[in-house]
C-alpha positions as CSV (number, residue, x, y, z in Angstrom):
1,M,-39.8,-18.9,4.9
2,K,-37.7,-20.2,7.5
3,S,-39.4,-21.4,11.0
4,I,-37.4,-18.4,13.3
5,Y,-38.5,-15.4,10.9
6,Y,-42.3,-16.6,11.3
7,F,-42.5,-14.8,14.7
8,P,-40.4,-11.3,14.1
9,V,-42.6,-11.3,10.8
10,L,-45.8,-11.3,12.9
11,V,-44.7,-8.8,15.4
12,L,-43.4,-6.4,12.4
13,I,-47.0,-6.8,10.7
14,T,-48.7,-6.4,13.8
15,S,-46.8,-3.4,15.3
16,I,-47.8,-1.3,11.9
17,L,-51.2,-2.6,11.4
18,T,-51.4,-1.0,15.4
19,L,-49.7,1.9,14.1
20,F,-51.5,2.6,11.4
21,F,-54.8,1.5,13.3
22,N,-54.0,4.7,15.8
23,L,-53.3,7.2,13.7
24,S,-55.9,6.8,11.2
25,M,-58.8,6.3,13.9
26,D,-57.5,9.3,15.6
27,M,-57.4,7.6,18.9
28,N,-56.7,10.2,21.0
29,T,-59.7,12.0,20.0
30,L,-61.9,9.3,20.4
31,V,-60.5,8.7,24.2
32,F,-60.9,12.5,25.0
33,N,-64.4,12.7,23.5
34,S,-65.3,9.6,25.9
35,L,-63.7,10.8,28.9
36,S,-65.5,14.0,28.7
37,D,-68.5,12.8,29.3
38,K,-67.5,11.1,32.5
39,L,-64.8,13.5,33.9
40,T,-63.8,16.9,34.2
41,Q,-61.9,18.8,31.4
42,E,-58.8,18.7,34.0
43,Q,-59.1,15.3,35.1
44,V,-59.3,14.5,31.2
45,V,-56.3,16.8,30.2
46,E,-54.2,14.9,33.0
47,I,-55.3,11.7,31.8
48,M,-54.8,12.4,28.3
49,D,-50.7,13.9,29.0
50,S,-50.2,10.5,31.4
51,S,-51.5,8.4,28.6
52,Q,-49.7,10.1,25.6
53,K,-46.4,9.9,27.8
54,W,-46.3,5.9,27.8
55,Q,-47.7,5.6,25.0
56,W,-44.8,3.9,23.4
57,L,-44.9,1.5,25.8
58,G,-48.0,-0.5,24.6
59,Y,-45.6,-0.6,21.4
60,V,-42.7,-2.1,23.5
61,L,-45.0,-4.4,25.3
62,L,-46.5,-5.9,22.4
63,P,-44.0,-8.5,21.4
64,L,-44.0,-9.7,24.6
65,I,-47.9,-10.0,24.8
66,L,-47.6,-11.7,21.4
67,L,-44.8,-14.2,22.7
68,L,-46.7,-14.9,26.0
69,K,-49.6,-15.6,24.0
70,I,-48.2,-17.7,21.7
71,A,-46.0,-19.6,24.5
72,V,-48.8,-20.6,26.1
73,I,-51.4,-21.8,23.5
74,T,-48.3,-23.9,22.3
75,A,-48.0,-25.1,26.2
76,V,-51.9,-26.0,26.2
77,L,-51.7,-27.5,22.9
78,Y,-48.6,-29.7,23.6
79,M,-50.9,-31.1,27.1
80,G,-53.3,-32.0,24.5
81,I,-50.9,-33.8,22.3
82,F,-49.5,-35.9,24.8
83,F,-52.5,-37.1,26.2
84,F,-53.5,-38.3,22.7
85,E,-50.2,-40.1,22.9
86,K,-48.9,-38.1,19.8
87,K,-45.1,-36.9,19.1
88,I,-44.1,-33.6,18.7
89,T,-41.4,-30.5,19.4
90,Y,-42.3,-27.7,21.4
91,K,-40.1,-25.8,18.7
92,R,-42.5,-27.0,15.9
93,L,-45.6,-26.5,17.8
94,F,-44.5,-23.2,18.3
95,T,-43.6,-22.3,14.9
96,I,-47.3,-24.1,14.1
97,V,-49.4,-21.5,16.6
98,T,-47.6,-18.8,15.3
99,K,-48.1,-19.5,11.9
100,A,-52.1,-19.8,13.0
101,E,-51.6,-16.1,14.8
102,F,-51.7,-14.9,11.3
103,V,-55.9,-15.2,11.1
104,F,-55.8,-12.3,13.5
105,V,-53.6,-9.9,11.7
106,L,-56.0,-10.0,8.5
107,F,-58.7,-9.2,11.3
108,G,-57.1,-6.1,12.2
109,L,-57.0,-5.2,8.7
110,V,-60.3,-5.9,8.0
111,K,-61.4,-3.9,11.2
112,L,-58.8,-1.0,10.0
113,L,-60.2,-1.0,6.5
114,W,-64.0,-1.1,8.1
115,F,-63.6,2.0,10.3
116,V,-61.5,4.1,7.5
117,F,-64.7,4.4,5.1
118,Q,-67.1,5.0,8.5
119,D,-68.0,8.6,10.3
120,G,-69.4,9.4,13.2
121,Y,-68.0,6.2,15.1
122,T,-67.5,6.5,18.8
123,L,-64.5,4.9,21.3
124,E,-67.1,2.2,22.5
125,D,-67.9,1.7,18.6
126,V,-64.4,0.8,17.8
127,Q,-63.5,-1.3,21.1
128,S,-66.4,-2.9,20.7
129,F,-66.2,-4.0,17.0
130,Y,-65.3,-7.3,16.1
131,P,-65.7,-8.1,12.6
132,L,-67.5,-11.5,11.4
133,S,-68.8,-12.0,15.2
134,A,-71.7,-12.9,17.4
135,L,-71.4,-9.3,18.6
136,N,-71.8,-7.5,15.1
137,V,-74.9,-9.5,14.5
138,I,-76.6,-8.3,17.9
139,G,-74.9,-5.2,18.8
140,Y,-73.2,-4.4,21.9
141,Q,-76.1,-1.6,22.9
142,E,-78.6,-4.9,23.8
143,L,-75.6,-6.9,26.0
144,Q,-75.2,-6.6,29.4
145,P,-71.2,-5.6,29.5
146,W,-70.3,-9.4,30.8
147,F,-71.7,-10.6,27.9
148,V,-70.2,-8.4,25.1
149,Y,-66.6,-10.6,25.2
150,P,-67.9,-14.2,24.6
151,F,-70.4,-12.8,21.8
152,Q,-66.6,-11.4,20.2
153,T,-65.1,-14.3,20.8
154,L,-67.5,-16.4,18.8
155,N,-66.7,-15.3,15.4
156,L,-65.4,-16.4,11.9
157,F,-61.4,-15.5,12.6
158,E,-61.7,-18.0,15.6
159,L,-63.0,-20.1,13.6
160,A,-60.4,-19.9,11.2
161,Y,-57.7,-20.2,13.4
162,W,-58.7,-23.6,15.0
163,I,-59.2,-25.0,11.3
164,I,-55.6,-23.7,10.4
165,L,-54.3,-24.8,13.7
166,A,-55.9,-28.7,13.0
167,W,-54.6,-29.0,9.3
168,L,-51.1,-27.6,10.0
169,L,-51.2,-30.2,13.2
170,S,-52.7,-32.8,11.4
171,K,-49.4,-32.5,8.6
172,E,-46.8,-32.4,11.5
173,I,-48.3,-35.3,13.4
174,Q,-49.2,-37.3,10.4
175,S,-52.9,-37.6,11.3
176,T,-56.3,-36.6,10.0
177,T,-57.2,-33.2,10.1
178,D,-60.2,-34.5,12.1
179,K,-58.4,-36.1,14.6
180,A,-55.9,-33.1,14.7
181,L,-59.0,-30.9,15.3
182,K,-60.3,-33.1,18.3
183,I,-56.7,-31.9,19.5
184,V,-57.0,-28.3,19.2
185,A,-60.9,-28.5,20.5
186,S,-60.1,-30.8,23.8
187,S,-57.2,-28.6,24.7
188,Y,-57.1,-25.0,23.2
189,G,-60.7,-24.9,23.1
190,S,-61.1,-25.8,26.6
191,A,-58.9,-23.4,27.6
192,L,-60.7,-20.5,25.5
193,L,-63.5,-21.7,27.3
194,I,-61.8,-21.1,31.0
195,W,-60.3,-17.5,30.0
196,V,-63.9,-16.2,28.4
197,V,-65.9,-17.3,31.8
198,A,-62.8,-15.9,34.0
199,V,-63.2,-12.3,31.6
200,M,-66.7,-12.5,32.2
201,F,-66.8,-13.0,35.6
202,F,-64.0,-10.3,36.1
203,T,-66.1,-8.1,34.2
204,L,-69.1,-8.8,35.8
205,N,-67.5,-7.8,39.5
206,M,-65.9,-4.7,37.7
207,S,-69.6,-3.4,36.7
């Protein structure tokens, strides 16, 4: 597949998967049931009407969100590669990050298939469930809200993402996978740690 096709294919698959997930999970009903415990019926109806009115916007913004995510990760890795005195173009690195991003498509598919065969779940169950993560081992009910995201981030899909990034990068810069993994860990890993801490801080202040 030519490099220019990877990102459009990623967007297409992610959009289709998101659409199937929302339809099969009946997310509107889950949101309604969740809000009903906290708000009056009139408030819930008003929120649901507004949500359904702007639901299309989420699908429109999805390509932009993916583009921003991949562009930022590419920029972070690019700086890391510079400090390790290796050479690669931003365009080639963008393609590598895009390829690695398909790991999270697999995550979405696993999550969808999991809930297809489940009954009696809530919106909180869907939002907190992260396949093959530390959170699934501990359970979100046992944690403070600001600890949920870090335990979600500790998962096998994230580990696979690192390994694929390192493997693809090693081939491009003609280096060992171990060296490439050091580049990924020192650049992307550091940025991910800062992001997780920021999310924890924001969640703690919003609690």
